[in-house]
Biopython code that builds the backbone (N, CA, C, O; Angstrom):
import numpy as np
from Bio.PDB.StructureBuilder import StructureBuilder

atoms = [
    (1, "MET", "N", (-3.661, -20.020, -14.942)),
    (1, "MET", "CA", (-4.222, -21.008, -14.032)),
    (1, "MET", "C", (-5.059, -20.268, -12.998)),
    (1, "MET", "O", (-4.582, -19.316, -12.380)),
    (2, "SER", "N", (-6.278, -20.687, -12.808)),
    (2, "SER", "CA", (-7.146, -20.026, -11.834)),
    (2, "SER", "C", (-6.957, -20.658, -10.456)),
    (2, "SER", "O", (-6.479, -21.786, -10.329)),
    (3, "LEU", "N", (-7.338, -19.917, -9.449)),
    (3, "LEU", "CA", (-7.207, -20.368, -8.074)),
    (3, "LEU", "C", (-8.585, -20.777, -7.563)),
    (3, "LEU", "O", (-9.505, -19.959, -7.540)),
    (4, "ASP", "N", (-8.730, -22.005, -7.164)),
    (4, "ASP", "CA", (-9.993, -22.492, -6.627)),
    (4, "ASP", "C", (-9.935, -22.365, -5.107)),
    (4, "ASP", "O", (-9.186, -23.084, -4.446)),
    (5, "ARG", "N", (-10.718, -21.463, -4.567)),
    (5, "ARG", "CA", (-10.709, -21.175, -3.129)),
    (5, "ARG", "C", (-10.932, -22.442, -2.311)),
    (5, "ARG", "O", (-10.243, -22.662, -1.315)),
    (6, "ARG", "N", (-11.869, -23.264, -2.710)),
    (6, "ARG", "CA", (-12.175, -24.462, -1.924)),
    (6, "ARG", "C", (-11.002, -25.442, -1.903)),
    (6, "ARG", "O", (-10.757, -26.091, -0.885)),
    (7, "ARG", "N", (-10.282, -25.554, -3.007)),
    (7, "ARG", "CA", (-9.140, -26.473, -3.042)),
    (7, "ARG", "C", (-8.039, -26.008, -2.105)),
    (7, "ARG", "O", (-7.312, -26.834, -1.552)),
    (8, "CYS", "N", (-7.904, -24.715, -1.918)),
    (8, "CYS", "CA", (-6.808, -24.193, -1.104)),
    (8, "CYS", "C", (-7.163, -24.045, 0.367)),
    (8, "CYS", "O", (-6.324, -24.302, 1.230)),
    (9, "TRP", "N", (-8.384, -23.636, 0.666)),
    (9, "TRP", "CA", (-8.741, -23.338, 2.045)),
    (9, "TRP", "C", (-9.747, -24.319, 2.641)),
    (9, "TRP", "O", (-10.100, -24.210, 3.815)),
    (10, "GLY", "N", (-10.199, -25.254, 1.854)),
    (10, "GLY", "CA", (-11.171, -26.216, 2.357)),
    (10, "GLY", "C", (-12.586, -25.685, 2.214)),
    (10, "GLY", "O", (-12.794, -24.516, 1.890)),
    (11, "ASP", "N", (-13.535, -26.538, 2.454)),
    (11, "ASP", "CA", (-14.935, -26.175, 2.336)),
    (11, "ASP", "C", (-15.547, -26.209, 3.736)),
    (11, "ASP", "O", (-15.697, -27.272, 4.338)),
    (12, "ALA", "N", (-15.890, -25.045, 4.230)),
    (12, "ALA", "CA", (-16.403, -24.928, 5.598)),
    (12, "ALA", "C", (-17.704, -25.696, 5.786)),
    (12, "ALA", "O", (-17.986, -26.146, 6.896)),
    (13, "LEU", "N", (-18.508, -25.859, 4.732)),
    (13, "LEU", "CA", (-19.791, -26.540, 4.866)),
    (13, "LEU", "C", (-19.641, -28.056, 4.969)),
    (13, "LEU", "O", (-20.373, -28.704, 5.718)),
    (14, "THR", "N", (-18.711, -28.615, 4.231)),
    (14, "THR", "CA", (-18.537, -30.075, 4.250)),
    (14, "THR", "C", (-17.350, -30.483, 5.115)),
    (14, "THR", "O", (-17.082, -31.672, 5.287)),
    (15, "HIS", "N", (-16.659, -29.525, 5.643)),
    (15, "HIS", "CA", (-15.495, -29.769, 6.492)),
    (15, "HIS", "C", (-14.402, -30.561, 5.780)),
    (15, "HIS", "O", (-13.653, -31.315, 6.401)),
    (16, "LYS", "N", (-14.329, -30.374, 4.472)),
    (16, "LYS", "CA", (-13.251, -31.030, 3.728)),
    (16, "LYS", "C", (-11.941, -30.314, 4.055)),
    (16, "LYS", "O", (-11.923, -29.086, 4.131)),
    (17, "PRO", "N", (-10.873, -31.033, 4.245)),
    (17, "PRO", "CA", (-9.599, -30.378, 4.558)),
    (17, "PRO", "C", (-9.078, -29.614, 3.351)),
    (17, "PRO", "O", (-9.381, -29.968, 2.211)),
    (18, "PRO", "N", (-8.305, -28.581, 3.592)),
    (18, "PRO", "CA", (-7.736, -27.816, 2.472)),
    (18, "PRO", "C", (-6.705, -28.633, 1.713)),
    (18, "PRO", "O", (-6.137, -29.591, 2.238)),
    (19, "LEU", "N", (-6.477, -28.242, 0.486)),
    (19, "LEU", "CA", (-5.446, -28.851, -0.341)),
    (19, "LEU", "C", (-4.085, -28.612, 0.295)),
    (19, "LEU", "O", (-3.797, -27.496, 0.729)),
    (20, "ARG", "N", (-3.278, -29.594, 0.355)),
    (20, "ARG", "CA", (-1.922, -29.432, 0.878)),
    (20, "ARG", "C", (-1.022, -29.000, -0.269)),
    (20, "ARG", "O", (-0.943, -29.669, -1.299)),
    (21, "LEU", "N", (-0.359, -27.892, -0.082)),
    (21, "LEU", "CA", (0.504, -27.349, -1.123)),
    (21, "LEU", "C", (1.910, -27.918, -0.990)),
    (21, "LEU", "O", (2.392, -28.158, 0.117)),
    (22, "GLY", "N", (2.547, -28.126, -2.106)),
    (22, "GLY", "CA", (3.912, -28.641, -2.104)),
    (22, "GLY", "C", (4.921, -27.549, -1.787)),
    (22, "GLY", "O", (4.566, -26.494, -1.263)),
    (23, "GLU", "N", (6.153, -27.806, -2.103)),
    (23, "GLU", "CA", (7.230, -26.853, -1.827)),
    (23, "GLU", "C", (6.990, -25.503, -2.495)),
    (23, "GLU", "O", (7.347, -24.459, -1.947)),
    (24, "GLU", "N", (6.382, -25.528, -3.686)),
    (24, "GLU", "CA", (6.154, -24.288, -4.431)),
    (24, "GLU", "C", (5.168, -23.385, -3.720)),
    (24, "GLU", "O", (5.244, -22.164, -3.853)),
    (25, "GLY", "N", (4.244, -23.961, -2.969)),
    (25, "GLY", "CA", (3.263, -23.180, -2.239)),
    (25, "GLY", "C", (2.236, -22.534, -3.144)),
    (25, "GLY", "O", (2.073, -22.910, -4.305)),
    (26, "LEU", "N", (1.553, -21.562, -2.591)),
    (26, "LEU", "CA", (0.478, -20.872, -3.291)),
    (26, "LEU", "C", (1.001, -20.108, -4.507)),
    (26, "LEU", "O", (0.291, -19.969, -5.502)),
    (27, "ALA", "N", (2.226, -19.618, -4.434)),
    (27, "ALA", "CA", (2.795, -18.841, -5.537)),
    (27, "ALA", "C", (2.793, -19.628, -6.842)),
    (27, "ALA", "O", (2.646, -19.044, -7.915)),
    (28, "ALA", "N", (2.953, -20.941, -6.762)),
    (28, "ALA", "CA", (2.971, -21.758, -7.972)),
    (28, "ALA", "C", (1.596, -21.845, -8.612)),
    (28, "ALA", "O", (1.492, -22.192, -9.789)),
    (29, "MET", "N", (0.542, -21.542, -7.874)),
    (29, "MET", "CA", (-0.814, -21.642, -8.390)),
    (29, "MET", "C", (-1.319, -20.327, -8.977)),
    (29, "MET", "O", (-2.392, -20.298, -9.580)),
    (30, "ILE", "N", (-0.579, -19.258, -8.815)),
    (30, "ILE", "CA", (-1.029, -17.936, -9.245)),
    (30, "ILE", "C", (-0.231, -17.491, -10.464)),
    (30, "ILE", "O", (0.990, -17.637, -10.499)),
    (31, "ASP", "N", (-0.906, -16.960, -11.439)),
    (31, "ASP", "CA", (-0.258, -16.387, -12.613)),
    (31, "ASP", "C", (0.197, -14.981, -12.236)),
    (31, "ASP", "O", (-0.614, -14.056, -12.189)),
    (32, "ALA", "N", (1.478, -14.819, -11.971)),
    (32, "ALA", "CA", (2.007, -13.544, -11.483)),
    (32, "ALA", "C", (1.768, -12.409, -12.474)),
    (32, "ALA", "O", (1.449, -11.295, -12.057)),
    (33, "ASP", "N", (1.912, -12.658, -13.751)),
    (33, "ASP", "CA", (1.691, -11.601, -14.745)),
    (33, "ASP", "C", (0.234, -11.143, -14.743)),
    (33, "ASP", "O", (-0.045, -9.947, -14.824)),
    (34, "ALA", "N", (-0.685, -12.090, -14.649)),
    (34, "ALA", "CA", (-2.102, -11.731, -14.616)),
    (34, "ALA", "C", (-2.421, -10.951, -13.343)),
    (34, "ALA", "O", (-3.166, -9.972, -13.387)),
    (35, "PHE", "N", (-1.865, -11.378, -12.214)),
    (35, "PHE", "CA", (-2.092, -10.674, -10.955)),
    (35, "PHE", "C", (-1.540, -9.252, -11.030)),
    (35, "PHE", "O", (-2.219, -8.308, -10.627)),
    (36, "ASN", "N", (-0.323, -9.086, -11.537)),
    (36, "ASN", "CA", (0.274, -7.754, -11.657)),
    (36, "ASN", "C", (-0.537, -6.860, -12.584)),
    (36, "ASN", "O", (-0.709, -5.672, -12.310)),
    (37, "ALA", "N", (-1.035, -7.423, -13.678)),
    (37, "ALA", "CA", (-1.865, -6.641, -14.601)),
    (37, "ALA", "C", (-3.162, -6.216, -13.929)),
    (37, "ALA", "O", (-3.613, -5.084, -14.103)),
    (38, "PHE", "N", (-3.763, -7.121, -13.163)),
    (38, "PHE", "CA", (-4.989, -6.818, -12.428)),
    (38, "PHE", "C", (-4.748, -5.683, -11.430)),
    (38, "PHE", "O", (-5.529, -4.733, -11.373)),
    (39, "GLU", "N", (-3.676, -5.776, -10.646)),
    (39, "GLU", "CA", (-3.339, -4.734, -9.669)),
    (39, "GLU", "C", (-3.083, -3.393, -10.350)),
    (39, "GLU", "O", (-3.606, -2.368, -9.913)),
    (40, "ALA", "N", (-2.288, -3.391, -11.408)),
    (40, "ALA", "CA", (-1.972, -2.149, -12.117)),
    (40, "ALA", "C", (-3.233, -1.505, -12.680)),
    (40, "ALA", "O", (-3.403, -0.290, -12.585)),
    (41, "ALA", "N", (-4.112, -2.302, -13.262)),
    (41, "ALA", "CA", (-5.356, -1.754, -13.821)),
    (41, "ALA", "C", (-6.210, -1.132, -12.725)),
    (41, "ALA", "O", (-6.793, -0.066, -12.920)),
    (42, "GLY", "N", (-6.286, -1.789, -11.585)),
    (42, "GLY", "CA", (-7.075, -1.249, -10.478)),
    (42, "GLY", "C", (-6.533, 0.068, -9.965)),
    (42, "GLY", "O", (-7.286, 1.022, -9.769)),
    (43, "TRP", "N", (-5.224, 0.124, -9.744)),
    (43, "TRP", "CA", (-4.628, 1.363, -9.244)),
    (43, "TRP", "C", (-4.684, 2.466, -10.291)),
    (43, "TRP", "O", (-4.938, 3.622, -9.953)),
    (44, "ASN", "N", (-4.451, 2.129, -11.554)),
    (44, "ASN", "CA", (-4.509, 3.151, -12.606)),
    (44, "ASN", "C", (-5.911, 3.726, -12.750)),
    (44, "ASN", "O", (-6.069, 4.910, -13.048)),
    (45, "ALA", "N", (-6.926, 2.900, -12.541)),
    (45, "ALA", "CA", (-8.308, 3.374, -12.642)),
    (45, "ALA", "C", (-8.652, 4.348, -11.520)),
    (45, "ALA", "O", (-9.570, 5.155, -11.669)),
    (46, "ARG", "N", (-7.939, 4.288, -10.409)),
    (46, "ARG", "CA", (-8.229, 5.140, -9.258)),
    (46, "ARG", "C", (-7.239, 6.287, -9.077)),
    (46, "ARG", "O", (-7.399, 7.097, -8.164)),
    (47, "ALA", "N", (-6.246, 6.368, -9.911)),
    (47, "ALA", "CA", (-5.180, 7.359, -9.720)),
    (47, "ALA", "C", (-5.698, 8.791, -9.706)),
    (47, "ALA", "O", (-5.285, 9.578, -8.854)),
    (48, "LEU", "N", (-6.585, 9.147, -10.618)),
    (48, "LEU", "CA", (-7.073, 10.527, -10.665)),
    (48, "LEU", "C", (-7.883, 10.881, -9.425)),
    (48, "LEU", "O", (-7.737, 11.973, -8.877)),
    (49, "GLU", "N", (-8.737, 9.958, -8.981)),
    (49, "GLU", "CA", (-9.507, 10.213, -7.772)),
    (49, "GLU", "C", (-8.587, 10.340, -6.559)),
    (49, "GLU", "O", (-8.772, 11.214, -5.713)),
    (50, "TYR", "N", (-7.608, 9.466, -6.491)),
    (50, "TYR", "CA", (-6.652, 9.494, -5.379)),
    (50, "TYR", "C", (-5.949, 10.849, -5.360)),
    (50, "TYR", "O", (-5.862, 11.493, -4.314)),
    (51, "ASP", "N", (-5.458, 11.271, -6.498)),
    (51, "ASP", "CA", (-4.721, 12.531, -6.573)),
    (51, "ASP", "C", (-5.630, 13.737, -6.339)),
    (51, "ASP", "O", (-5.152, 14.798, -5.935)),
    (52, "HIS", "N", (-6.909, 13.593, -6.584)),
    (52, "HIS", "CA", (-7.841, 14.699, -6.378)),
    (52, "HIS", "C", (-8.209, 14.873, -4.900)),
    (52, "HIS", "O", (-8.262, 15.997, -4.399)),
    (53, "TYR", "N", (-8.463, 13.762, -4.207)),
    (53, "TYR", "CA", (-8.970, 13.830, -2.833)),
    (53, "TYR", "C", (-7.899, 13.698, -1.758)),
    (53, "TYR", "O", (-7.991, 14.362, -0.725)),
    (54, "TRP", "N", (-6.913, 12.882, -1.965)),
    (54, "TRP", "CA", (-5.973, 12.551, -0.898)),
    (54, "TRP", "C", (-5.071, 13.708, -0.470)),
    (54, "TRP", "O", (-4.803, 13.824, 0.726)),
    (55, "PRO", "N", (-4.584, 14.570, -1.365)),
    (55, "PRO", "CA", (-3.705, 15.658, -0.913)),
    (55, "PRO", "C", (-4.338, 16.558, 0.146)),
    (55, "PRO", "O", (-3.647, 17.010, 1.058)),
    (56, "ALA", "N", (-5.620, 16.821, 0.042)),
    (56, "ALA", "CA", (-6.272, 17.683, 1.038)),
    (56, "ALA", "C", (-6.233, 17.044, 2.422)),
    (56, "ALA", "O", (-5.975, 17.723, 3.416)),
    (57, "LEU", "N", (-6.487, 15.752, 2.486)),
    (57, "LEU", "CA", (-6.419, 15.052, 3.767)),
    (57, "LEU", "C", (-4.973, 14.975, 4.259)),
    (57, "LEU", "O", (-4.702, 15.191, 5.440)),
    (58, "THR", "N", (-4.069, 14.673, 3.370)),
    (58, "THR", "CA", (-2.657, 14.567, 3.746)),
    (58, "THR", "C", (-2.134, 15.888, 4.289)),
    (58, "THR", "O", (-1.395, 15.905, 5.273)),
    (59, "ARG", "N", (-2.507, 16.988, 3.660)),
    (59, "ARG", "CA", (-2.054, 18.301, 4.145)),
    (59, "ARG", "C", (-2.520, 18.542, 5.581)),
    (59, "ARG", "O", (-1.787, 19.122, 6.382)),
    (60, "ARG", "N", (-3.727, 18.103, 5.905)),
    (60, "ARG", "CA", (-4.253, 18.305, 7.262)),
    (60, "ARG", "C", (-3.536, 17.448, 8.295)),
    (60, "ARG", "O", (-3.462, 17.823, 9.465)),
    (61, "LEU", "N", (-3.010, 16.307, 7.879)),
    (61, "LEU", "CA", (-2.385, 15.376, 8.813)),
    (61, "LEU", "C", (-0.860, 15.466, 8.844)),
    (61, "LEU", "O", (-0.238, 15.052, 9.823)),
    (62, "SER", "N", (-0.257, 15.996, 7.796)),
    (62, "SER", "CA", (1.199, 15.996, 7.697)),
    (62, "SER", "C", (1.875, 16.786, 8.807)),
    (62, "SER", "O", (2.788, 16.277, 9.457)),
    (63, "ASP", "N", (1.446, 18.012, 9.032)),
    (63, "ASP", "CA", (2.099, 18.836, 10.044)),
    (63, "ASP", "C", (1.985, 18.234, 11.452)),
    (63, "ASP", "O", (2.990, 18.170, 12.160)),
    (64, "PRO", "N", (0.784, 17.785, 11.885)),
    (64, "PRO", "CA", (0.724, 17.149, 13.210)),
    (64, "PRO", "C", (1.585, 15.887, 13.306)),
    (64, "PRO", "O", (2.186, 15.622, 14.347)),
    (65, "LEU", "N", (1.644, 15.115, 12.228)),
    (65, "LEU", "CA", (2.461, 13.904, 12.239)),
    (65, "LEU", "C", (3.948, 14.249, 12.333)),
    (65, "LEU", "O", (4.676, 13.649, 13.123)),
    (66, "LEU", "N", (4.392, 15.199, 11.542)),
    (66, "LEU", "CA", (5.792, 15.609, 11.588)),
    (66, "LEU", "C", (6.146, 16.219, 12.937)),
    (66, "LEU", "O", (7.248, 16.017, 13.448)),
    (67, "ASP", "N", (5.220, 16.955, 13.502)),
    (67, "ASP", "CA", (5.433, 17.531, 14.830)),
    (67, "ASP", "C", (5.538, 16.428, 15.890)),
    (67, "ASP", "O", (6.361, 16.510, 16.801)),
    (68, "ALA", "N", (4.703, 15.402, 15.762)),
    (68, "ALA", "CA", (4.698, 14.300, 16.733)),
    (68, "ALA", "C", (6.010, 13.524, 16.743)),
    (68, "ALA", "O", (6.412, 13.002, 17.783)),
    (69, "VAL", "N", (6.684, 13.444, 15.592)),
    (69, "VAL", "CA", (7.951, 12.709, 15.538)),
    (69, "VAL", "C", (9.155, 13.614, 15.770)),
    (69, "VAL", "O", (10.300, 13.166, 15.697)),
    (70, "GLY", "N", (8.893, 14.890, 16.050)),
    (70, "GLY", "CA", (9.989, 15.817, 16.347)),
    (70, "GLY", "C", (10.752, 16.290, 15.124)),
    (70, "GLY", "O", (11.910, 16.693, 15.234)),
    (71, "ALA", "N", (10.120, 16.247, 13.966)),
    (71, "ALA", "CA", (10.786, 16.716, 12.745)),
    (71, "ALA", "C", (10.952, 18.228, 12.805)),
    (71, "ALA", "O", (10.132, 18.926, 13.401)),
    (72, "GLY", "N", (11.986, 18.719, 12.201)),
    (72, "GLY", "CA", (12.233, 20.154, 12.171)),
    (72, "GLY", "C", (13.417, 20.468, 11.287)),
    (72, "GLY", "O", (13.873, 19.623, 10.516)),
    (73, "HIS", "N", (13.909, 21.676, 11.400)),
    (73, "HIS", "CA", (15.035, 22.126, 10.579)),
    (73, "HIS", "C", (16.228, 21.185, 10.762)),
    (73, "HIS", "O", (16.693, 20.972, 11.882)),
    (74, "GLY", "N", (16.710, 20.633, 9.666)),
    (74, "GLY", "CA", (17.866, 19.746, 9.696)),
    (74, "GLY", "C", (17.549, 18.293, 10.004)),
    (74, "GLY", "O", (18.449, 17.454, 9.969)),
    (75, "THR", "N", (16.300, 17.971, 10.304)),
    (75, "THR", "CA", (15.906, 16.605, 10.642)),
    (75, "THR", "C", (15.713, 15.779, 9.379)),
    (75, "THR", "O", (15.237, 16.282, 8.361)),
    (76, "ARG", "N", (16.081, 14.523, 9.453)),
    (76, "ARG", "CA", (15.820, 13.590, 8.352)),
    (76, "ARG", "C", (14.767, 12.596, 8.802)),
    (76, "ARG", "O", (14.818, 12.090, 9.922)),
    (77, "VAL", "N", (13.809, 12.318, 7.924)),
    (77, "VAL", "CA", (12.786, 11.317, 8.205)),
    (77, "VAL", "C", (12.710, 10.361, 7.023)),
    (77, "VAL", "O", (13.114, 10.701, 5.910)),
    (78, "VAL", "N", (12.198, 9.183, 7.268)),
    (78, "VAL", "CA", (12.022, 8.190, 6.214)),
    (78, "VAL", "C", (10.530, 8.005, 5.973)),
    (78, "VAL", "O", (9.774, 7.715, 6.900)),
    (79, "ASP", "N", (10.118, 8.172, 4.738)),
    (79, "ASP", "CA", (8.734, 7.987, 4.322)),
    (79, "ASP", "C", (8.659, 6.624, 3.644)),
    (79, "ASP", "O", (9.131, 6.467, 2.518)),
    (80, "VAL", "N", (8.073, 5.642, 4.314)),
    (80, "VAL", "CA", (7.987, 4.295, 3.766)),
    (80, "VAL", "C", (6.537, 3.968, 3.446)),
    (80, "VAL", "O", (5.701, 3.866, 4.343)),
    (81, "ALA", "N", (6.248, 3.806, 2.175)),
    (81, "ALA", "CA", (4.917, 3.401, 1.714)),
    (81, "ALA", "C", (3.824, 4.348, 2.182)),
    (81, "ALA", "O", (2.753, 3.903, 2.594)),
    (82, "CYS", "N", (4.081, 5.633, 2.123)),
    (82, "CYS", "CA", (3.092, 6.627, 2.559)),
    (82, "CYS", "C", (2.435, 7.318, 1.383)),
    (82, "CYS", "O", (2.034, 8.476, 1.496)),
    (83, "GLY", "N", (2.318, 6.638, 0.266)),
    (83, "GLY", "CA", (1.648, 7.223, -0.884)),
    (83, "GLY", "C", (2.627, 7.814, -1.878)),
    (83, "GLY", "O", (3.791, 7.416, -1.924)),
    (84, "PRO", "N", (2.154, 8.774, -2.683)),
    (84, "PRO", "CA", (2.981, 9.301, -3.767)),
    (84, "PRO", "C", (3.980, 10.374, -3.351)),
    (84, "PRO", "O", (4.592, 11.001, -4.215)),
    (85, "GLY", "N", (4.160, 10.604, -2.058)),
    (85, "GLY", "CA", (5.203, 11.518, -1.617)),
    (85, "GLY", "C", (4.736, 12.823, -1.024)),
    (85, "GLY", "O", (5.553, 13.713, -0.790)),
    (86, "TYR", "N", (3.448, 12.971, -0.772)),
    (86, "TYR", "CA", (2.957, 14.220, -0.185)),
    (86, "TYR", "C", (3.587, 14.471, 1.182)),
    (86, "TYR", "O", (4.046, 15.578, 1.465)),
    (87, "LEU", "N", (3.609, 13.450, 2.023)),
    (87, "LEU", "CA", (4.194, 13.586, 3.353)),
    (87, "LEU", "C", (5.705, 13.819, 3.258)),
    (87, "LEU", "O", (6.254, 14.640, 3.994)),
    (88, "ALA", "N", (6.369, 13.107, 2.365)),
    (88, "ALA", "CA", (7.811, 13.288, 2.194)),
    (88, "ALA", "C", (8.131, 14.713, 1.751)),
    (88, "ALA", "O", (9.102, 15.310, 2.216)),
    (89, "GLY", "N", (7.319, 15.249, 0.857)),
    (89, "GLY", "CA", (7.532, 16.627, 0.406)),
    (89, "GLY", "C", (7.363, 17.621, 1.534)),
    (89, "GLY", "O", (8.127, 18.579, 1.654)),
    (90, "ARG", "N", (6.363, 17.387, 2.354)),
    (90, "ARG", "CA", (6.141, 18.283, 3.506)),
    (90, "ARG", "C", (7.287, 18.147, 4.507)),
    (90, "ARG", "O", (7.733, 19.140, 5.083)),
    (91, "GLY", "N", (7.763, 16.914, 4.715)),
    (91, "GLY", "CA", (8.903, 16.704, 5.602)),
    (91, "GLY", "C", (10.147, 17.405, 5.110)),
    (91, "GLY", "O", (10.918, 17.938, 5.908)),
    (92, "ARG", "N", (10.351, 17.411, 3.812)),
    (92, "ARG", "CA", (11.511, 18.119, 3.250)),
    (92, "ARG", "C", (11.393, 19.618, 3.491)),
    (92, "ARG", "O", (12.381, 20.278, 3.814)),
    (93, "ALA", "N", (10.190, 20.152, 3.336)),
    (93, "ALA", "CA", (9.991, 21.580, 3.590)),
    (93, "ALA", "C", (10.324, 21.899, 5.041)),
    (93, "ALA", "O", (10.966, 22.912, 5.317)),
    (94, "TRP", "N", (9.898, 21.053, 5.968)),
    (94, "TRP", "CA", (10.209, 21.262, 7.399)),
    (94, "TRP", "C", (11.715, 21.187, 7.613)),
    (94, "TRP", "O", (12.278, 22.000, 8.346)),
    (95, "ARG", "N", (12.372, 20.217, 6.980)),
    (95, "ARG", "CA", (13.821, 20.061, 7.138)),
    (95, "ARG", "C", (14.551, 21.325, 6.683)),
    (95, "ARG", "O", (15.540, 21.747, 7.283)),
    (96, "ASP", "N", (14.035, 21.908, 5.610)),
    (96, "ASP", "CA", (14.668, 23.106, 5.055)),
    (96, "ASP", "C", (14.214, 24.376, 5.745)),
    (96, "ASP", "O", (14.576, 25.474, 5.321)),
    (97, "GLY", "N", (13.424, 24.247, 6.803)),
    (97, "GLY", "CA", (12.997, 25.415, 7.586)),
    (97, "GLY", "C", (11.786, 26.124, 7.062)),
    (97, "GLY", "O", (11.501, 27.243, 7.488)),
    (98, "ARG", "N", (11.038, 25.498, 6.125)),
    (98, "ARG", "CA", (9.836, 26.101, 5.559)),
    (98, "ARG", "C", (8.605, 25.418, 6.131)),
    (98, "ARG", "O", (8.070, 24.493, 5.520)),
    (99, "ARG", "N", (8.157, 25.856, 7.277)),
    (99, "ARG", "CA", (6.995, 25.222, 7.913)),
    (99, "ARG", "C", (5.683, 25.870, 7.524)),
    (99, "ARG", "O", (4.633, 25.266, 7.745)),
    (100, "GLY", "N", (5.684, 27.028, 6.975)),
    (100, "GLY", "CA", (4.440, 27.745, 6.690)),
    (100, "GLY", "C", (3.740, 27.359, 5.455)),
    (100, "GLY", "O", (2.686, 27.914, 5.143)),
]
sb = StructureBuilder()
sb.init_structure("model")
sb.init_model(0)
sb.init_chain("A")
sb.init_seg("    ")
for serial, (resi, resn, name, xyz) in enumerate(atoms, 1):
    if name == "N":
        sb.init_residue(resn, " ", resi, " ")
    sb.init_atom(name, np.array(xyz, "f"), 0.0, 1.0, " ", f" {name:<3s}", serial, name[0])
structure = sb.get_structure()
Protein backbone atom coordinates (compact mmCIF):
# COMPACT_ATOMS: atom_id res chain seq x y z
CA MET A 1 0.00 0.00 0.00
CA SER A 2 1.48 3.35 -0.97
CA LEU A 3 1.32 6.46 1.17
CA ASP A 4 -0.32 9.49 -0.41
CA ARG A 5 1.24 12.57 1.19
CA ARG A 6 -1.75 14.78 0.44
CA ARG A 7 -4.21 12.36 2.05
CA CYS A 8 -2.20 12.31 5.26
CA TRP A 9 -0.94 15.87 5.63
CA GLY A 10 -3.43 17.87 3.62
CA ASP A 11 -2.86 20.02 0.58
CA ALA A 12 -1.28 23.35 1.43
CA LEU A 13 -2.43 24.92 -1.86
CA THR A 14 -6.13 24.11 -1.52
CA HIS A 15 -6.15 24.13 2.27
CA LYS A 16 -7.84 20.75 2.33
CA PRO A 17 -7.67 19.23 5.82
CA PRO A 18 -5.49 16.16 6.31
CA LEU A 19 -6.96 12.69 6.40
CA ARG A 20 -7.97 11.70 9.90
CA LEU A 21 -6.34 8.44 10.85
CA GLY A 22 -8.14 5.83 12.90
CA GLU A 23 -6.83 3.92 15.88
CA GLU A 24 -4.26 2.14 13.71
CA GLY A 25 -2.66 5.45 12.77
CA LEU A 26 -0.03 5.93 10.11
CA ALA A 27 1.55 2.54 10.83
CA ALA A 28 -1.47 0.82 9.28
CA MET A 29 -0.85 2.66 6.01
CA ILE A 30 2.81 1.65 5.65
CA ASP A 31 4.08 -1.70 4.42
CA ALA A 32 6.63 -2.44 7.15
CA ASP A 33 8.44 -5.12 5.15
CA ALA A 34 8.85 -2.80 2.16
CA PHE A 35 10.06 0.02 4.42
CA ASN A 36 12.59 -2.26 6.16
CA ALA A 37 13.86 -3.53 2.80
CA PHE A 38 14.22 0.05 1.56
CA GLU A 39 16.17 1.07 4.69
CA ALA A 40 18.43 -2.00 4.57
CA ALA A 41 19.21 -1.47 0.88
CA GLY A 42 20.11 2.16 1.51
CA TRP A 43 22.40 1.43 4.43
CA ASN A 44 24.00 -1.56 2.70
CA ALA A 45 24.75 0.58 -0.35
CA ARG A 46 26.64 3.05 1.85
CA ALA A 47 28.39 0.65 4.22
CA LEU A 48 31.74 0.61 2.42
CA GLU A 49 31.91 4.39 2.14
CA TYR A 50 30.90 4.75 5.78
CA ASP A 51 33.58 2.31 6.89
CA HIS A 52 36.17 4.01 4.69
CA TYR A 53 35.63 7.63 5.80
CA TRP A 54 34.04 7.61 9.23
CA PRO A 55 36.79 5.92 11.31
CA ALA A 56 39.25 8.74 10.58
CA LEU A 57 36.79 11.34 11.84
CA THR A 58 35.78 9.20 14.81
CA ARG A 59 39.41 8.73 15.85
CA ARG A 60 39.86 12.52 15.92
CA LEU A 61 36.77 13.04 18.08
CA SER A 62 36.83 9.99 20.36
CA ASP A 63 39.62 11.02 22.71
CA PRO A 64 38.29 14.58 23.32
CA LEU A 65 34.80 13.17 23.86
CA LEU A 66 35.99 10.52 26.30
CA ASP A 67 38.09 13.11 28.09
CA ALA A 68 35.08 15.46 28.34
CA VAL A 69 33.00 12.80 30.11
CA GLY A 70 35.82 11.91 32.50
CA ALA A 71 36.43 8.43 31.09
CA GLY A 72 39.61 6.72 32.22
CA HIS A 73 41.09 3.58 33.70
CA GLY A 74 38.30 1.51 35.25
CA THR A 75 35.51 3.79 33.96
CA ARG A 76 32.44 2.35 32.28
CA VAL A 77 30.61 4.25 29.56
CA VAL A 78 27.53 3.46 27.50
CA ASP A 79 27.70 3.86 23.73
CA VAL A 80 24.13 4.28 22.48
CA ALA A 81 23.58 4.51 18.73
CA CYS A 82 27.07 5.86 18.04
CA GLY A 83 27.70 3.85 14.90
CA PRO A 84 29.44 0.51 14.46
CA GLY A 85 31.42 0.69 17.70
CA TYR A 86 34.47 2.82 16.97
CA LEU A 87 33.83 5.04 19.99
CA ALA A 88 32.98 2.05 22.19
CA GLY A 89 36.24 0.37 21.21
CA ARG A 90 38.21 3.48 22.06
CA GLY A 91 36.36 3.76 25.37
CA ARG A 92 37.29 0.18 26.21
CA ALA A 93 40.94 0.92 25.48
CA TRP A 94 40.77 3.91 27.88
CA ARG A 95 39.06 1.75 30.52
CA ASP A 96 41.86 -0.78 30.24
CA GLY A 97 44.49 1.95 30.59
CA ARG A 98 45.52 2.06 26.91
CA ARG A 99 45.16 5.71 25.94
CA GLY A 100 47.96 5.90 23.38
